C-alpha positions in Angstrom: 76.5 113.4 86.2 74.4 114.2 88.9 71.0 112.4 89.8 69.1 115.5 89.4 70.8 116.4 85.8 70.2 112.4 84.8 66.4 113.2 85.7 66.1 116.0 83.9 67.5 114.5 81.1 64.8 112.1 81.1 62.3 114.4 81.3 63.3 116.5 78.7 63.7 113.3 76.3 60.0 111.8 77.6 61.4 108.8 79.4 59.3 107.8 82.6 60.9 106.4 85.5 63.1 108.7 86.6 61.2 108.7 90.5 62.1 105.4 91.3 64.9 104.5 88.9 68.4 104.7 90.5 71.3 106.9 89.2 73.2 103.6 87.4 69.5 102.3 86.1 69.0 106.0 84.6 72.5 106.1 83.2 72.0 102.9 81.6 68.4 104.0 80.5 69.8 107.1 79.1 72.6 105.2 77.4 70.0 102.8 75.8 67.6 105.5 74.6 71.0 107.2 72.8 70.7 110.1 75.1 74.0 109.3 76.8 77.4 107.6 74.7 79.0 105.2 76.4 82.0 107.1 76.7 80.2 108.5 80.0 80.9 105.2 81.5 84.5 104.6 80.2 85.3 108.0 81.8 83.6 106.9 85.4 85.4 103.7 85.3 88.5 105.5 84.5 88.4 108.2 87.3 87.7 104.9 89.3 91.0 103.7 88.6 93.0 106.5 89.0 91.6 107.4 92.2 92.1 103.6 93.5 95.8 104.1 92.4 96.0 107.7 94.3 94.8 105.9 97.2 97.1 103.0 96.9 99.6 105.9 96.6 98.9 107.1 99.3 98.5 104.5 101.5 102.0 103.6 100.4 103.5 106.9 101.4 101.7 106.8 104.9 103.3 103.0 105.4 106.9 104.2 104.3 106.1 107.0 106.6 105.2 105.2 109.6 107.9 102.7 109.3 110.5 105.7 109.0 108.7 106.9 112.3 108.9 103.9 114.3 112.7 103.4 113.0 113.4 106.3 114.4 111.7 106.2 117.1 113.6 102.8 118.3 116.8 104.6 117.1 116.1 107.3 119.7 115.1 104.7 122.4 118.3 102.5 121.6 120.3 106.1 121.8 119.0 107.0 125.3 119.6 103.8 126.7 122.9 104.0 125.5 123.8 107.0 127.0 122.4 106.0 130.2 124.7 103.0 130.5 127.3 105.5 129.7 126.4 108.1 132.5 126.2 104.8 134.9 129.3 103.3 134.4 131.0 107.0 134.1 129.3 107.4 137.4 130.0 104.2 139.0 133.8 104.4 138.1 134.0 107.5 140.2 
């Protein structure tokens, strides 16, 4: 929930402190008063875990792609140097 929605809930239930409390404090106060269920916190934690897992997967994919590109570049440079060596040796034989 957004901060403004939480503040509106506090006003609807005549709970004071919405102007100076931060979002986590408001959520805990609303749960304490029985306005919100603790399931909201569990959903938020689950969403955080899913986001962190997704970030790890993306990092792993990017790392593997970068490694592939580095290897591909290295193989490319080796192939070019090999071609140059062969071209020089063929010109030398003439």
